[in-house]
N, C-alpha and C positions, 0 to 999 in steps of 0.2 A: 394835723400834715394835710397840704392843698396839692389836693391832685390833677394834672388833665390832662390833655392832649391837641397834637394839633391834626389836618386834613388837611390836603394841599387837592385843587381837581380844576377839569379844566371847566372854562366857562359853557358851558351844552345841558342846555335846557334837563336831557336827561339825570345830568349832578342830583336837578336837587332831591326829590326824594329819596338817594345815597348819601346829602348830607344828614337829612329828618333824620333817618334813620340810626345813624352813624354821634350825631348831636343825642339819639332818645336815648342811647342802652348807651353810652356814657354817665348822661345822668339817670338814669335808673337804678345807679348804687348808692340814692339816696332816701329812695325807695318814693317817691316822688304817688298822687293818689295818683291815678287815670288824668282826670282834667288837667292838675298839672301836667302832664307828663305832653297831650296834645297845644295847651295852652305856651310848651317849646317846645313845637315840632313845626307847631304852623308861625310861629315865630323866626324858625334860623328858615324857615320858606317861603317867608317873607322878604329880609334881609338880604337869600339866595338867589333870590328870583333876581329880586334889583340888582344884584351885582354881573348877575348875568345878562339882564338888559339891559338897563341901566346907567351902565358901566361900563360894558362891551360891542355891546350893540350888535352886528350883524359880526365882527370883533372874535376870535377867542381869546380868552387870558387864561390866567389865575385865577380860583378864589380859597383865597384862607378861611380855613375857622379853628378859632382854639376857644377852648374849655376848660375853665379850672371848675373845681371845687372846693370850696372852704364852706365849713362849718354843712350847716343846710341853704348853704346858695351855691348855685352855681350862674359864673358870666362867663356869659356866651360870645365872642367878637368874629365878626365876616366882615375882612379886608376884601380889598381887592382895586387892581390899579389899573382901574378904566378912566374912566375922560373924566370922571368927579362931581361936583357939584356947585353950581356954582351961588347958588343962596342955598343953604342947609331948610334953612326959617320957612321961606316960600316949600320947598318939596315937602316940608313937615304941615303943611295944611289942607286936611280932608279934601278928598278930592282932585288936589293938583294933584298933574303927570306930565309929563317932562318928553311921553314916546306922543307924542300929536298925530296924530290920523292913526290912535289903533284904540284898540278895545281897553284897555289899559285903565283900575277904577278906580289910580290915585289914593289908595286907602292904607296899603303898604306899607310907612311910619306909624298909621294911627291904630293897622291893627298889631302889629307888633307895638308900641304904645300899654294896647287895654289888655295884652296878654300877656305881658313881663312889667316888675315891682315897674321896673325904666328902661332906661335908655340913653344910649349917647350918639352919637353923629358926627363922624371930622372928616372931614371934604378937605379936599382943595380943588380946581381946576388943572384938566389935563394931568394927575397924578395917583388922583384912585379916592375912595375911599374909604373907611374904618365902621366898625357900624357896630355896638358894645352889647347887650344888651344884662342886664341881674333878674336872677327869680327866690325870693325865699321863696323855700321848699316846705309846708308843713311840715310838724311834727310828728304822727299821731302818735299815745298811744296804746302798743304792743293788745290783742285784746291777751284776757286771761286765761289759758287753758285750762283746764276743769276737770 
């Protein structure tokens, strides 16, 4: 049986840490290692920050997160109904940033791709972006009781 959860919150930077903590708490059901949990939290932070900064900019909109646990895999989807991305391939290029004149590093998608097993980015200009990420959690044998 799959387990799922859904969140919806305003696209303000203060909610990034909430999203990160909520997804981590949900993922904890799979008993991930600390490294796996950190990978998930970092990737969620990047996806949510992208939605806030690039999706909505100075406007306030809604960010949606859904998570599904299936076997030992967590699927995390972060979506917005913001500006969308003109060229997803270009946006996924390391060091590219659409936030001209800012101190953004252009590594958000690169970080997500590094820490998750796979990601998919779907976007339509003027309609929003959907980022889906998958992470397989290692299944460590339980320590024997002595």
